[in-house]
C-alpha positions, 0 to 999 in steps of 0.5 A: 496497438490502439488505446482500447487494447492498451487499456485491456492489457493494463487491466489484465497485467494489473490483475496478474500483478495483484494475484502475485502480490496477494499470494506472496504477501499472504504466504509471508504473513500467513493470512489473506492479504488483499494487496494493492492501492485500489480496492479491486483486484488490480495492481496498477503499477504492474499494468503500467510496467507491462504496457510500457514494455509492450509499447517499447518492444512490441512495435511493428518492427519487432525490435525485441527480436533483434535485441539480446535477452539481457538488454531486454532484462536490464531495460525492463528492470531499470524501467520498472524501478523508475516507475516504482520510484516515481509512483512511491514519491507521488503517493507519499506527496499526495496522500502521505502514505507509502505502499511498499517499503524495501528498507529491510531488503539489501541494496535498496534506495530509501526503501522505494526500490531495490536490486532484488525487486528490480531483478524480479521485474526484469524477469517478468519483463522477459516473460511479457516480451517473449511470451505474453506479447506474441500471445497478445498479437494472436488475440488482437488478430482474432478478437474484433476491435469492437470487443476491445472498445466495449471492454475498454469502456467497461474497465475504464469505468470500473477503474475510475470508480475504484480510484475515486473510492480509494482517494476518498477512503485515503482522505478519511483514513488520514483524518482518522489517524490524525485524530488518533494522534491528536487525542494521544498528544492531548492525553500525554500533555494532560498526564505531564501537567499532573506532575507538580512544579515542585515536589515536597521532600519526604519519601512518604510524600514522593511515594504517595504522589508517585502512586497517585500519578501512576494510577491516573496514567493507568486509568488514562491509558485504559481509557485511551485503549478503549477509545482506540477500540471504539474508533477501530470498530467503526472503520469500514472495510475500505478503511481497514484495507487502506490501513493494513496495506499502507506500509509507511506514513509521511511522518513517524508520528502518524505512523505510530498512530496508525500502528496503534489503530491497527493493533486495536483493529487486530485485537478486535478481529482476534477477539471475534475469532476466539468467540 
């Protein structure tokens, strides 16, 4: 299989993966979810897994035909889990975000991979090897090589633009989240500093100071909530996509700031829906 055919297969199976992910998550969350690292309808990890299976089992000697199905299943399950693990680590190290989290699923390893997902990928691998691969051979034989070359060039350009936009937007979102966290820390520090170094005795004085301090905290909380709504309201569609799809951030503090920003964004959306 030549490079242009690999690119086309990568995009095609990435599209199928996006359809599966988006449909499944939409059913679970009962709202439309545009899943995936990229903005376009492609999940690269599915494309990479399918291409790996084709390269391993789709050679000219048709190695898969001589292997038991369970060997193909285990190989695809293990290979897909390795791709998931490496991709998860790389994304977290580069961008501070994790795009899937299996922590709530049994038999998971640090939330990056899990046995049920590996089994699903193994089944998908069987479909690729025994169904998609024979069809791909027929398509390759019927379609002129020039058509694959042109399609591969167009898809490469689109994917490159999409990846560039994604990286730029991720950087923007991380800056916004860090800003939200920094502002929250400043407000909390200011609230703490309002506590007197020494509280004079007397129940009445304690009630007065407690009431005054509680009022300042409520006012500061309302002001911060309004500030969050303001920041959330200025997020672009691309930034909202990243914020909704990132499952975890590098630190708990950034994750908490991202959740506060997401809650503010959801409040804006719900408010618009009630109008």
